[in-house]
C-alpha positions as CSV (number, residue, x, y, z in Angstrom):
1,M,65.5,-5.7,95.7
2,S,69.2,-4.7,95.3
3,D,70.2,-1.6,93.4
4,K,73.4,-3.3,92.2
5,P,73.5,-5.6,89.2
6,T,73.6,-9.2,90.0
7,S,75.3,-12.1,88.3
8,Q,71.9,-13.5,87.4
9,L,71.0,-10.2,85.7
10,I,74.2,-10.4,83.7
11,R,73.6,-14.0,82.7
12,D,70.0,-13.3,81.7
13,H,71.0,-10.3,79.7
14,G,73.7,-12.3,78.0
15,R,71.3,-15.0,77.0
16,Q,68.4,-12.8,76.0
17,I,70.2,-10.0,74.2
18,A,73.5,-11.4,72.9
19,R,72.8,-15.2,72.9
20,L,75.7,-15.8,75.2
21,D,76.0,-18.3,78.0
22,I,78.1,-16.6,80.7
23,A,79.6,-18.6,83.5
24,E,78.4,-17.8,87.0
25,Q,81.9,-16.7,88.1
26,R,82.4,-14.4,85.1
27,A,78.9,-13.0,85.5
28,G,79.8,-12.0,89.0
29,E,83.0,-10.3,87.8
30,L,81.0,-8.5,85.1
31,A,78.3,-7.4,87.6
32,T,81.0,-5.8,89.7
33,E,82.4,-4.0,86.7
34,V,78.9,-2.8,85.5
35,D,78.3,-1.4,89.0
36,R,81.6,0.4,89.0
37,L,81.0,1.9,85.6
38,N,77.5,2.9,86.4
39,S,78.5,4.6,89.6
40,A,81.3,6.6,87.8
41,V,78.9,7.6,85.0
42,L,76.2,8.8,87.5
43,E,78.7,10.7,89.6
44,G,80.2,12.3,86.5
45,A,76.9,13.2,85.0
46,S,75.8,14.9,88.3
47,R,78.8,17.3,88.0
48,L,78.0,18.4,84.4
49,D,75.5,20.8,82.9
50,F,73.6,20.0,79.7
51,N,75.4,22.8,77.9
52,D,78.9,21.6,78.8
53,E,81.3,20.6,76.1
54,P,80.7,16.9,75.4
55,A,84.4,16.0,75.7
56,R,84.3,17.2,79.3
57,F,82.4,14.1,80.3
58,S,85.2,11.8,79.1
59,A,87.7,14.0,80.9
60,L,85.7,13.8,84.1
61,L,85.4,10.0,83.9
62,L,89.1,9.7,83.4
63,A,89.8,12.1,86.4
64,Y,87.4,10.1,88.5
65,R,89.2,6.8,87.6
66,Q,92.6,8.2,88.4
67,A,91.4,9.5,91.7
68,K,90.0,6.1,92.6
69,I,93.4,4.5,91.7
70,K,95.4,6.7,94.1
């Protein structure tokens, strides 16, 4: 079993939760984006403490994104 979201998972979720029929190609693109977002959130969360200011999480995600672009 893969740890990454698959296009089939995205298509199933679209059908079951949002009543959407997502094309296979688009589902693959969305799976890549979901994986990227999930990785950023998990990495950011591991750097924060429960008692940190909530806005710090947004700032950390933005910094992570900018570091990936460079």
